[in-house]
C-alpha positions as CSV (number, residue, x, y, z in Angstrom):
1,M,-0.1,0.1,0.2
2,K,2.5,2.4,0.9
3,K,4.5,1.8,-2.2
4,S,1.9,2.2,-4.3
5,L,1.2,5.1,-2.7
6,L,4.5,6.2,-3.0
7,F,4.6,5.4,-6.6
8,L,1.1,7.3,-7.7
9,I,2.5,10.9,-5.7
10,S,5.7,10.3,-7.9
11,A,3.8,10.0,-11.1
12,M,1.7,13.0,-9.9
13,A,4.9,15.2,-9.7
14,L,6.2,14.2,-12.9
15,L,3.2,14.7,-14.4
16,S,2.8,18.1,-12.7
17,L,6.5,19.1,-13.9
18,A,5.6,18.1,-17.9
19,S,2.2,20.1,-17.7
20,C,4.4,23.6,-17.0
21,G,5.5,23.5,-20.5
22,G,8.6,21.4,-20.4
23,E,10.2,22.4,-17.2
24,T,11.3,19.1,-17.0
25,P,15.3,17.9,-18.4
26,V,15.4,18.2,-22.1
27,E,16.9,15.1,-22.1
28,N,17.9,11.9,-19.9
29,T,21.1,13.6,-19.0
30,T,23.1,10.2,-18.2
31,E,25.6,9.2,-21.0
32,M,25.3,12.4,-22.8
33,P,28.5,13.4,-24.8
34,D,30.2,16.7,-23.7
35,W,28.5,19.0,-26.3
36,Y,25.1,18.4,-24.6
37,Y,26.3,20.5,-22.2
38,T,26.8,23.8,-24.1
39,G,27.5,26.0,-21.2
40,G,29.3,23.2,-19.2
41,K,28.1,21.6,-16.1
42,L,28.5,25.1,-14.3
43,G,26.4,27.2,-17.2
44,T,23.8,24.7,-18.9
45,T,20.2,24.6,-18.0
46,F,18.2,21.4,-19.1
47,I,14.6,23.6,-19.5
48,S,13.9,23.8,-23.0
49,A,10.2,25.5,-22.6
50,S,9.7,29.2,-23.5
51,S,11.4,30.3,-20.3
52,C,14.6,28.7,-21.5
53,F,16.6,31.8,-22.2
54,Q,15.6,32.8,-18.3
55,Q,17.1,30.2,-16.2
56,P,20.2,30.9,-14.0
57,T,23.0,28.9,-13.8
58,P,24.3,26.0,-11.6
59,A,26.8,28.3,-10.8
60,I,24.5,30.6,-9.2
61,D,22.7,28.2,-7.2
62,N,26.3,26.9,-5.9
63,A,27.4,30.5,-5.2
64,G,23.9,31.2,-3.4
65,M,23.0,34.0,-5.6
66,G,19.2,32.7,-6.2
67,I,17.9,36.0,-4.8
68,L,20.0,38.3,-6.2
69,F,19.5,37.1,-9.5
70,N,15.8,37.0,-8.9
71,Q,16.3,41.0,-8.3
72,G,18.0,41.7,-11.2
73,D,15.8,39.4,-13.4
74,Q,13.1,42.0,-12.1
75,I,15.7,44.8,-12.9
76,A,15.9,43.9,-16.5
77,E,12.2,42.6,-17.0
78,K,10.4,45.9,-16.0
79,S,10.4,48.8,-17.8
80,F,12.2,51.8,-16.2
81,N,9.6,54.9,-15.4
82,T,10.1,58.7,-15.8
83,N,9.0,59.4,-11.9
84,P,12.4,61.0,-10.7
85,T,12.4,59.0,-7.6
86,G,11.1,55.3,-6.7
87,T,11.5,52.1,-7.9
88,R,12.9,51.8,-11.9
89,S,12.8,55.2,-12.0
90,G,15.2,57.5,-13.8
91,L,14.1,57.1,-17.4
92,G,15.7,59.8,-19.8
93,P,15.8,62.6,-20.7
94,V,16.2,60.7,-23.9
95,Y,15.9,57.0,-24.4
96,V,16.1,53.9,-26.9
97,R,14.3,51.6,-25.2
98,S,12.4,51.6,-21.4
99,S,13.6,48.2,-20.8
100,C,15.8,45.1,-21.3
101,Q,12.7,43.1,-22.2
102,H,11.9,45.4,-25.5
103,C,15.0,44.6,-27.3
104,H,15.7,41.2,-25.6
105,P,12.0,39.1,-25.6
106,N,12.3,36.6,-22.8
107,Y,16.1,37.5,-23.1
108,S,16.6,36.1,-27.0
109,H,17.7,38.1,-29.6
110,G,15.4,40.2,-31.3
111,T,12.4,39.3,-33.2
112,S,12.2,39.8,-37.0
113,V,11.1,43.4,-38.2
114,P,8.1,43.8,-40.6
115,E,7.7,45.8,-43.4
116,G,6.8,49.5,-42.7
117,I,7.1,52.0,-40.1
118,Y,10.0,51.3,-37.8
119,N,7.6,50.5,-34.6
120,A,10.2,51.0,-31.8
121,S,8.2,50.9,-28.9
122,E,6.9,47.2,-29.8
123,I,8.2,45.0,-27.3
124,G,10.3,42.6,-29.1
125,N,11.7,44.6,-31.8
126,G,15.5,44.6,-31.0
127,T,16.8,45.6,-34.0
128,L,18.4,48.9,-33.4
129,L,19.3,51.6,-35.9
130,V,22.8,52.5,-37.0
131,V,23.5,55.6,-39.0
132,Y,26.7,55.9,-40.2
133,N,29.2,57.6,-43.1
134,P,29.6,55.5,-45.8
135,Q,32.9,57.4,-46.7
136,T,34.8,56.7,-43.4
137,N,31.8,53.8,-41.9
138,A,32.0,56.1,-38.9
139,Y,29.1,56.8,-36.8
140,V,27.6,59.9,-37.3
141,P,28.6,63.1,-34.8
142,W,24.9,63.9,-34.5
143,L,23.4,61.3,-33.2
144,A,24.1,58.4,-30.8
145,G,25.9,55.4,-31.7
146,M,22.8,53.6,-30.7
147,P,20.6,56.6,-31.7
148,Q,17.5,57.5,-29.2
149,L,14.1,57.5,-30.0
150,F,12.0,58.8,-27.1
151,G,12.4,62.0,-25.1
152,V,10.9,62.6,-21.5
153,A,8.8,66.0,-21.3
154,P,10.1,68.9,-21.8
155,F,12.7,67.0,-24.1
156,K,12.0,65.6,-27.7
157,A,13.6,62.4,-28.9
158,P,16.6,63.0,-31.1
159,L,15.3,60.9,-33.9
160,D,11.5,60.1,-34.8
161,P,11.0,56.8,-35.2
162,D,7.3,57.1,-36.6
163,M,9.3,58.9,-39.9
164,I,11.7,56.1,-40.6
165,T,10.2,53.0,-42.7
166,V,11.5,49.2,-43.6
167,T,11.4,48.0,-47.0
168,W,12.4,44.4,-47.6
169,K,14.2,43.5,-50.9
170,V,14.5,40.0,-52.5
171,A,18.1,39.0,-53.8
172,T,19.3,36.6,-56.0
173,D,22.3,34.7,-55.8
174,E,24.5,32.9,-58.5
175,H,22.1,30.0,-58.5
176,G,19.0,31.6,-58.6
177,N,17.9,30.7,-55.1
178,K,17.9,27.2,-56.3
179,F,19.8,24.2,-55.1
180,A,20.7,21.6,-58.1
181,D,17.9,19.2,-57.3
182,G,15.4,21.9,-57.9
183,T,14.7,22.8,-54.4
184,T,14.2,26.9,-54.1
185,Y,14.9,29.2,-51.3
186,E,14.3,32.7,-50.6
187,L,16.9,35.6,-50.0
188,Q,15.7,38.9,-48.6
189,Y,17.4,42.0,-47.1
190,P,15.9,45.1,-45.2
191,E,16.2,48.6,-46.8
192,V,15.7,51.9,-44.2
193,H,14.6,55.4,-45.1
194,M,15.5,58.1,-42.3
195,P,14.6,61.5,-44.2
196,K,16.7,64.5,-42.6
197,E,13.4,66.0,-41.1
198,A,13.3,62.5,-38.4
199,V,16.6,64.3,-37.1
200,Y,15.8,67.1,-34.5
201,V,18.3,69.1,-34.1
202,Y,18.0,69.1,-38.3
203,N,14.8,70.8,-37.3
204,Q,16.2,73.1,-34.5
205,G,18.7,74.8,-37.3
206,Y,21.9,72.3,-36.7
207,R,23.9,71.7,-40.2
208,D,26.5,69.0,-40.9
209,P,29.9,70.5,-41.7
210,D,30.2,67.5,-43.9
211,G,27.0,68.1,-45.5
212,L,26.1,64.1,-45.1
213,L,22.7,65.4,-43.6
214,E,21.4,68.3,-45.2
215,S,22.2,65.9,-48.4
216,E,20.9,62.9,-46.7
217,G,24.3,61.1,-47.7
218,Y,24.3,59.1,-44.6
219,V,23.5,55.4,-44.5
220,V,20.9,53.5,-42.3
221,V,21.0,50.2,-41.7
222,L,19.4,47.6,-39.2
223,E,21.3,45.4,-36.2
224,N,19.5,43.0,-34.0
225,T,20.1,42.2,-30.4
226,I,21.8,38.8,-29.5
227,G,20.5,36.6,-27.0
228,I,21.9,37.9,-23.5
229,Y,22.4,34.1,-22.2
230,G,25.8,32.7,-22.0
231,T,27.7,36.2,-22.0
232,G,29.2,34.9,-18.6
233,L,30.5,32.2,-20.0
234,L,32.3,34.1,-23.2
235,D,33.7,36.4,-20.5
236,A,35.4,33.8,-18.9
237,I,37.4,32.5,-21.8
238,T,40.9,33.9,-21.3
239,D,42.5,36.6,-23.4
240,A,45.2,34.2,-24.2
241,D,43.1,31.8,-25.8
242,I,41.2,34.2,-28.1
243,I,44.4,35.6,-29.2
244,A,46.0,32.5,-29.8
245,Q,42.7,31.9,-32.3
246,Y,43.7,35.1,-33.8
247,D,47.2,33.9,-34.2
248,K,46.1,30.5,-35.7
249,E,43.8,32.0,-38.3
250,A,46.3,34.4,-39.2
251,A,49.1,31.8,-39.5
252,D,46.0,29.6,-41.6
253,G,45.4,32.3,-44.1
254,K,42.4,30.5,-45.3
255,L,40.0,33.6,-44.8
256,H,39.5,35.6,-47.9
257,N,39.8,39.2,-46.1
258,G,41.9,38.1,-43.7
259,L,41.6,39.5,-40.2
260,N,40.4,43.3,-39.4
261,P,43.8,45.2,-39.2
262,A,42.0,47.1,-36.2
263,F,42.5,44.0,-33.9
264,Y,45.1,41.9,-35.7
265,N,48.0,43.5,-37.9
266,G,51.3,41.4,-37.9
267,G,50.0,40.5,-34.6
268,F,47.2,41.5,-31.8
269,Q,46.6,44.8,-31.3
270,A,45.8,45.7,-27.5
271,S,42.6,47.3,-27.2
272,G,42.2,50.4,-24.9
273,Y,38.8,50.5,-23.0
274,Y,37.3,52.6,-20.3
275,K,39.4,55.1,-18.1
276,D,42.3,54.1,-20.5
277,V,42.9,50.6,-18.8
278,Q,43.8,48.2,-21.5
279,Y,42.1,44.6,-21.9
280,G,42.2,42.7,-25.1
281,P,40.9,41.4,-26.9
282,K,37.2,42.7,-27.1
283,R,34.7,40.0,-27.4
284,F,31.2,41.4,-27.0
285,T,29.0,43.4,-30.1
286,Y,29.2,42.4,-33.8
287,A,31.6,44.9,-34.0
288,L,34.0,44.0,-31.3
289,T,33.5,47.2,-29.5
290,R,33.0,45.8,-25.8
291,G,34.3,43.7,-23.3
292,P,34.9,42.3,-20.5
293,L,31.7,42.0,-19.5
294,Q,31.4,44.0,-16.4
295,D,32.0,46.8,-19.0
296,A,30.1,45.7,-21.8
297,A,26.9,44.8,-23.3
298,G,24.2,44.6,-20.7
299,A,26.4,46.9,-18.5
300,N,26.6,49.5,-20.5
301,A,23.1,49.4,-22.1
302,I,21.2,49.8,-18.8
303,W,22.9,52.9,-18.7
304,N,22.7,54.0,-22.3
305,I,19.8,52.4,-23.4
306,T,17.6,54.0,-20.9
307,N,19.9,57.0,-19.7
308,V,19.4,55.8,-16.4
309,T,22.6,57.1,-14.3
310,R,24.4,54.9,-11.4
311,S,27.5,55.7,-9.5
312,D,30.3,55.2,-12.0
313,R,28.1,56.5,-15.1
314,R,26.8,59.8,-14.0
315,S,26.5,61.4,-17.6
316,H,23.7,61.1,-20.2
317,Y,24.5,59.4,-23.5
318,L,23.5,61.7,-26.0
319,D,25.7,61.7,-29.3
320,L,28.7,61.0,-30.6
321,N,30.1,64.4,-30.6
322,G,28.9,64.7,-27.0
323,T,27.4,68.6,-27.1
324,I,25.2,68.8,-30.6
325,Y,21.9,67.5,-29.1
326,A,22.5,69.5,-25.7
327,E,23.4,72.7,-27.8
328,Y,20.4,72.7,-30.0
329,A,18.0,71.7,-27.2
330,S,19.2,74.3,-24.6
331,K,17.9,76.7,-27.7
332,D,14.8,75.3,-27.8
333,T,12.2,77.6,-26.3
334,E,9.5,74.9,-25.3
335,V,12.6,73.2,-23.7
336,Q,13.7,76.0,-22.0
337,D,10.2,77.4,-20.4
338,K,9.2,73.8,-19.1
339,F,13.0,72.8,-17.9
340,E,12.4,74.7,-14.2
341,A,9.7,71.9,-13.4
342,Y,11.4,69.2,-14.5
343,I,14.5,69.8,-13.1
344,S,13.3,70.4,-9.8
345,Q,12.1,67.4,-9.4
346,I,15.3,65.8,-9.6
347,S,17.6,68.0,-7.7
348,N,18.1,71.8,-6.2
349,K,19.7,74.9,-6.3
350,Q,22.0,74.0,-3.3
351,E,23.0,70.9,-4.8
352,H,23.3,71.9,-8.4
353,P,23.3,75.8,-8.5
354,E,24.4,75.4,-12.0
355,W,21.0,74.7,-13.2
356,F,19.5,77.1,-11.4
357,T,21.1,80.2,-12.9
358,D,18.9,83.0,-14.8
359,N,20.1,81.9,-18.1
360,K,17.4,79.4,-19.1
361,E,19.7,78.0,-21.9
362,K,22.5,77.5,-19.9
363,N,20.9,76.1,-17.2
364,V,19.6,73.1,-19.7
365,Y,23.1,72.9,-21.6
366,N,24.6,72.5,-18.3
367,Y,22.4,69.5,-17.4
368,L,22.5,67.9,-20.4
369,T,26.5,68.2,-20.1
370,S,26.8,67.1,-16.4
371,T,28.9,64.6,-15.5
372,S,28.0,64.7,-12.0
373,L,24.1,63.5,-12.1
374,P,22.8,62.1,-9.0
375,A,23.1,58.3,-9.2
376,E,19.4,56.9,-10.4
377,M,20.5,53.4,-10.0
378,T,21.5,52.0,-6.5
379,D,25.2,50.2,-6.6
380,A,23.3,47.1,-4.8
381,E,20.6,47.1,-8.1
382,F,23.4,47.4,-10.6
383,T,25.0,44.3,-8.6
384,Q,21.8,42.5,-8.8
385,F,21.6,43.2,-12.4
386,M,25.0,42.0,-13.1
387,V,24.7,38.5,-11.0
388,W,21.5,38.2,-13.3
389,H,23.3,39.3,-16.7
390,R,26.2,37.2,-15.9
391,G,24.6,34.4,-14.4
392,L,21.7,33.3,-17.1
393,A,22.5,29.8,-18.5
394,V,22.4,28.4,-21.7
395,P,19.8,25.9,-22.4
396,A,21.4,21.8,-23.0
397,A,21.6,21.1,-26.9
398,R,18.7,18.9,-28.0
399,N,18.2,15.8,-29.9
400,V,21.7,14.8,-29.6
401,N,21.7,10.8,-30.0
402,D,19.3,11.5,-33.2
403,P,21.0,10.0,-36.1
404,Q,20.0,12.9,-38.6
405,V,21.4,15.4,-36.2
406,L,24.5,13.2,-35.5
407,K,25.2,12.9,-39.2
408,G,24.3,16.7,-39.4
409,K,27.1,17.7,-36.7
410,Q,29.6,15.7,-38.9
411,L,28.8,17.4,-42.1
412,F,29.1,20.8,-40.3
413,S,32.6,20.0,-39.6
414,E,33.6,18.6,-43.0
415,I,31.9,21.5,-45.0
416,G,34.2,23.9,-43.1
417,C,31.6,25.5,-41.1
418,D,33.2,25.0,-38.1
419,Y,36.4,27.0,-38.8
420,C,34.4,30.3,-38.0
421,H,32.1,28.5,-35.9
422,R,34.4,27.3,-33.6
423,P,32.3,24.2,-31.2
424,S,33.9,24.8,-28.3
425,W,36.3,26.4,-25.7
426,T,37.6,25.9,-22.1
427,T,37.5,28.7,-20.0
428,G,39.9,30.0,-17.6
429,P,40.3,30.8,-14.2
430,D,37.5,33.2,-14.7
431,Q,39.2,36.2,-13.0
432,I,36.7,39.1,-12.7
433,R,37.8,41.9,-14.5
434,D,36.1,45.6,-14.4
435,P,37.6,48.9,-16.0
436,N,35.5,50.8,-14.0
437,N,36.6,49.0,-10.9
438,F,32.9,48.8,-9.3
439,F,33.1,44.7,-9.2
440,K,36.0,43.2,-7.3
441,G,34.8,39.9,-8.2
442,S,33.3,37.9,-5.1
443,E,29.9,39.7,-6.2
444,L,29.4,37.6,-9.3
445,P,29.3,34.3,-10.2
446,H,32.4,32.7,-11.5
447,Y,32.8,29.9,-14.3
448,P,36.2,28.3,-14.1
449,N,37.8,25.1,-16.1
450,Q,34.4,24.8,-18.0
451,T,34.1,22.9,-21.5
452,I,31.4,24.9,-23.5
453,W,29.9,24.8,-26.8
454,P,29.2,28.4,-28.3
455,Y,30.0,27.8,-31.9
456,T,32.0,31.0,-32.2
457,D,35.8,31.8,-32.6
458,M,35.2,35.2,-31.1
459,V,36.5,36.8,-34.2
460,Q,35.3,39.3,-37.0
461,H,34.8,37.9,-40.8
462,K,33.1,39.5,-44.1
463,L,30.3,37.9,-45.7
464,C,30.5,40.8,-48.3
465,M,26.3,40.5,-48.4
466,V,24.4,43.2,-50.1
467,N,23.4,46.0,-47.7
468,D,25.9,45.0,-45.5
469,I,26.6,45.7,-41.7
470,R,28.4,49.0,-40.9
471,T,32.2,48.2,-41.7
472,G,31.7,44.9,-43.1
473,W,33.4,43.1,-40.2
474,C,30.9,41.0,-38.0
475,R,32.0,38.8,-34.9
476,T,31.0,35.4,-35.6
477,T,27.8,35.1,-33.7
478,P,27.6,31.9,-31.3
479,L,25.0,29.3,-32.7
480,W,24.1,28.1,-29.1
481,A,20.5,27.7,-28.4
482,R,19.7,29.9,-31.5
483,G,17.1,27.1,-32.5
484,L,15.0,27.8,-29.5
485,H,14.3,31.6,-30.5
486,R,10.9,30.4,-31.9
487,K,9.6,28.7,-29.0
488,A,11.0,32.0,-26.7
489,T,9.6,34.8,-28.5
490,G,6.9,33.5,-30.5
491,D,8.6,34.8,-33.4
492,P,7.4,33.2,-36.9
493,S,10.9,33.7,-38.5
494,E,13.9,32.7,-36.9
495,A,15.6,36.1,-37.8
496,R,18.7,35.1,-38.1
497,M,22.3,37.1,-39.3
498,H,22.6,40.8,-37.6
499,D,19.4,42.5,-39.3
500,T,17.1,39.5,-39.0
501,R,17.1,39.2,-43.1
502,A,17.3,35.2,-42.6
503,R,13.8,33.7,-41.5
504,N,15.5,30.1,-41.3
505,V,18.8,28.4,-41.4
506,I,19.0,27.3,-45.0
507,E,18.6,31.6,-45.9
508,A,21.4,32.1,-43.5
509,I,23.7,29.6,-44.8
510,M,22.9,30.8,-48.3
511,W,23.4,34.4,-47.3
512,H,27.1,33.5,-46.4
513,G,28.0,32.5,-49.7
514,Y,26.2,35.2,-51.5
515,S,29.6,36.8,-53.0
516,K,32.7,35.2,-54.2
517,E,34.5,37.5,-51.6
518,S,32.7,36.5,-48.4
519,D,35.3,34.4,-46.0
520,A,32.4,31.4,-46.3
521,Y,31.9,31.5,-49.9
522,Y,33.4,28.3,-49.9
523,P,31.8,26.2,-47.2
524,T,28.6,27.9,-48.2
525,Q,29.1,26.4,-51.8
526,Q,30.0,23.0,-50.7
527,F,26.6,23.3,-48.5
528,Y,25.0,23.9,-51.8
529,N,26.3,20.8,-53.4
530,L,25.1,18.3,-50.9
531,N,22.2,16.6,-51.4
532,K,18.9,17.7,-49.9
533,E,19.1,14.6,-46.9
534,D,22.4,16.1,-46.4
535,R,21.6,19.5,-46.0
536,D,18.6,18.9,-43.8
537,A,21.0,16.8,-41.3
538,I,22.9,20.3,-41.4
539,V,20.1,22.3,-40.6
540,A,19.1,19.7,-37.8
541,F,22.3,19.9,-35.8
542,I,22.1,24.0,-36.1
543,N,18.7,23.7,-34.7
544,A,19.4,21.3,-32.2
545,I,22.5,23.1,-30.7
């Protein structure tokens, strides 16, 4: 009787877990291959449901950081607001999005962008605008690198998203978008139209010394966010190992375009970071502009996306020049007339007399260019946020014993995809580094000596696609868990590639070989020459990892 009752209770418990949307392990974890544990033993979650990217790593539990992780999760998930005080206050005076969730739905990468008006307020639209000078590939100075699209009254948005449109164009490759067996595929890419009238400072009388703004000679492209999960594990790879990868690829000489001379020119080039503290190599963002994690990705975005200040970031993120928006907003009489009511909620004359002079224009300018703003996010909240950010697990690989997946894994290597999409790395001692000297190390989870499977070489390459990414150089995006995007977000498209142009794996692969100048042209042609069964096997493998 007791045994029967125990069996019934156990069965009911398992049924309860199964009914919670797949909260059981994705597979029986006994006798699994190493590559099943994508994040290593300290960084893998076995949840494959829609919440798969929201799970803490085992390292979080081991360190007793579960409460801090959940607190950080709340900071990332909920929107900041314009209130001067209170929970998640301090949004603005201008901003890109109001929460992490807006760009990273369920902590995945951003969803596909539909044709029409660029809807910046829609949760899931994590595809940001990149505006640059095509002659120099440099960001334009009159907008931020990630242009703000909203303003908090009395301030006005630096860029009006309702005036920006996206059009999807059809592309045809050298094969006519058809495999030799007659199977067809489609290729598309986005074009963005942004009239100069969408730019606030232009409407206020600013004229670009280079004439780029007046002539609309700038280029606007889309860049989609990547998933947040697993970034702590990438941060734990040693600099020496990444530099060794650069050395290897330079020595191999297999890449049509070589290596980006900004990072490797006869040897690895050291990278200067925040406050002139040198770390290298950079490892985050498509352009490899950020790293280590404590001064990268979310640590930077929670400030410049929302313009919520903290003790180590006490200035506003406005434009690359640093003063253009401030100069023209301060001359705006509508801003001037309402500024006193706005600033009185934030500070007082005793704390910041420079914001309360008799000169309205100077008051606005001094506030917008200040480097001594009140900290709106507390140090405790930023610590919670980074515990969460560094503590997000990677879902385990799926179907690792499926014959089709195993065949695809072998073919993926045979045709050369694993050269840039390097399967695995082993992390080092994972000594936390922070150029801002905010984190000392003990506050955050660690991932020492873990074999992880991100499928990236952490190096930039060129694919030479039509309407390409700015500069053409793009870090190899990790493939781990990308096959779960639809489940996590409900996006009908897989939204692959830097601007969501690829709606599925086939399209993503064929874009890699669209140009003969592409560093991935050869493996793409190898894929093209496979029969459908073998192509399907590679797709199954990529979706499984």
